[in-house]
VOGU-3710 file (C-alpha; in Angstrom, 3 decimals, decimal comma):
1> miaeyaeria> -11,363/-14,939/12,546  -8,301/-13,550/14,292  -8,971/-12,675/17,879  -7,099/-9,430/17,480  -9,771/-8,330/14,921  -12,824/-9,642/16,722  -14,959/-6,590/16,257  -16,832/-5,827/13,026  -18,059/-2,581/11,596  -20,109/-1,805/8,477
11> lrlskkqlqq> -19,606/1,178/6,275  -20,966/2,543/3,013  -18,715/3,610/0,207  -19,321/5,226/-3,104  -18,941/3,182/-6,229  -15,773/5,188/-7,012  -14,282/4,532/-3,663  -14,866/0,802/-3,918  -13,313/0,841/-7,372  -10,269/2,591/-6,045
21> ieqlirenka> -9,988/-0,007/-3,239  -10,298/-2,870/-5,588  -7,614/-1,342/-7,822  -5,213/-1,048/-4,869  -5,851/-4,762/-4,069  -5,051/-5,707/-7,745  -1,881/-3,732/-7,450  -0,957/-5,773/-4,373  -1,098/-2,732/-2,102  -3,225/-4,752/0,305
31> knrselvrqa> -4,389/-8,358/0,605  -8,068/-7,563/0,907  -10,562/-4,720/1,709  -10,351/-5,314/5,393  -6,562/-5,039/5,450  -6,682/-1,853/3,369  -9,332/-0,225/5,575  -7,362/-1,153/8,719  -4,157/0,277/7,309  -5,843/3,521/6,243
41> lweflakkvf> -7,476/3,878/9,658  -4,199/3,325/11,480  -2,532/5,978/9,323  -5,320/8,387/9,981  -5,247/7,875/13,640  -1,437/8,215/13,754  -1,770/11,618/12,139  -4,690/12,845/14,213  -4,335/11,297/17,629  -0,757/10,242/18,317
//
């Protein structure tokens, strides 16, 4: 595990949300679920906080 990402969280998603995430990974929009969720969270925070 990369020290920069040492904390873990768990979340529940609908089946449709998970299917959409998996589709984005197949399209090479992200390497894996974790990367995709981190990217989405950063974008959300950038719009709402910074």
